[in-house]
C-alpha positions in Angstrom: 0.0 0.0 0.0 2.7 2.5 1.0 4.9 1.4 -1.8 2.1 2.1 -4.3 1.6 5.6 -2.8 5.4 6.2 -2.8 5.5 5.3 -6.5 2.8 7.7 -7.3 4.6 10.5 -5.4 7.9 9.7 -7.1 6.3 9.7 -10.6 5.1 13.2 -9.9 8.6 14.3 -8.6 7.3 14.8 -5.0 9.3 13.9 -1.9 6.1 13.5 0.2 3.2 11.1 -0.1 -0.3 12.6 0.0 -3.4 10.9 1.3 -4.8 10.9 -2.3 -1.8 8.7 -3.4 -3.0 5.9 -1.2 -5.4 3.3 -2.5 -9.0 4.3 -1.6 -9.7 1.2 0.5 -6.5 1.1 2.5 -8.3 0.4 5.8 -10.7 -2.1 4.3 -7.8 -4.1 2.8 -5.8 -4.1 6.0 -8.0 -6.8 7.6 -8.8 -4.7 10.6 -11.5 -5.7 13.1 -14.4 -3.5 13.8 -12.7 -2.3 17.0 -9.5 -1.5 15.1 -11.5 0.5 12.5 -13.1 2.5 15.3 -9.7 3.2 16.8 -8.4 4.2 13.4 -11.3 6.6 12.8 -10.6 8.3 16.2 -7.0 8.8 15.2 -8.0 10.0 11.8 -10.4 12.6 13.3 -7.8 13.9 15.8 -4.7 13.5 13.6 -2.5 13.1 16.8 -3.7 11.6 20.1 -2.0 10.1 23.1 -2.6 6.5 23.9 -4.6 6.9 27.1 -6.9 9.5 25.6 -7.4 7.3 22.5 -8.3 4.3 24.6 -10.7 6.4 26.7 -12.4 7.7 23.6 -12.6 4.2 22.1 -14.2 2.8 25.3 -16.7 5.7 25.2 -17.8 4.8 21.6 -18.2 1.1 21.8 -20.5 -1.0 23.9 -18.1 -3.8 24.8 -14.5 -2.5 24.6 -11.5 -4.8 24.5 -9.1 -4.9 27.3 -6.2 -2.5 27.6 -3.8 -5.3 26.6 -5.8 -6.2 23.5 -5.9 -2.4 22.6 -2.1 -2.2 22.8 -1.8 -5.2 20.5 -4.2 -3.6 18.0 -2.0 -0.4 18.1 1.1 -2.5 17.4 -0.6 -4.1 14.5 -1.7 -0.8 13.0 1.8 0.6 13.3 3.3 -2.5 11.7 0.8 -2.2 8.8 1.9 1.4 8.3 -1.5 2.9 9.1 -0.4 4.9 12.1 2.9 6.1 13.5 3.8 5.4 17.1 5.9 8.0 18.9 7.4 7.1 22.2 8.0 9.5 25.1 9.5 7.3 27.8 6.7 4.9 28.7 4.1 7.1 27.0 3.0 6.8 23.4 1.3 9.1 21.0 -0.3 7.9 17.7 -0.9 9.8 14.5 -2.1 9.1 11.0 0.8 8.7 8.7 -0.9 10.2 5.7 
């Protein structure tokens, strides 16, 4: 997904990838669960959000939220897939949409 977007940017002589360069269904093709999609939507709305605030907002939006541990695993997966960027500040984390 990111390679495709990078190729588009490179073909247009740009050093940065734009959201428009990404395939339209990036989240749908990432095999995310419903909970992960909700988490992604929250990050997309806020652009940058710290982990504890993100988890609180996620818990507010869903009827049966996953445990804190499962949430952390979801975030690792989304970072590994290149959907979000994880920034560490000591033991604290902040997530942001990559594109």
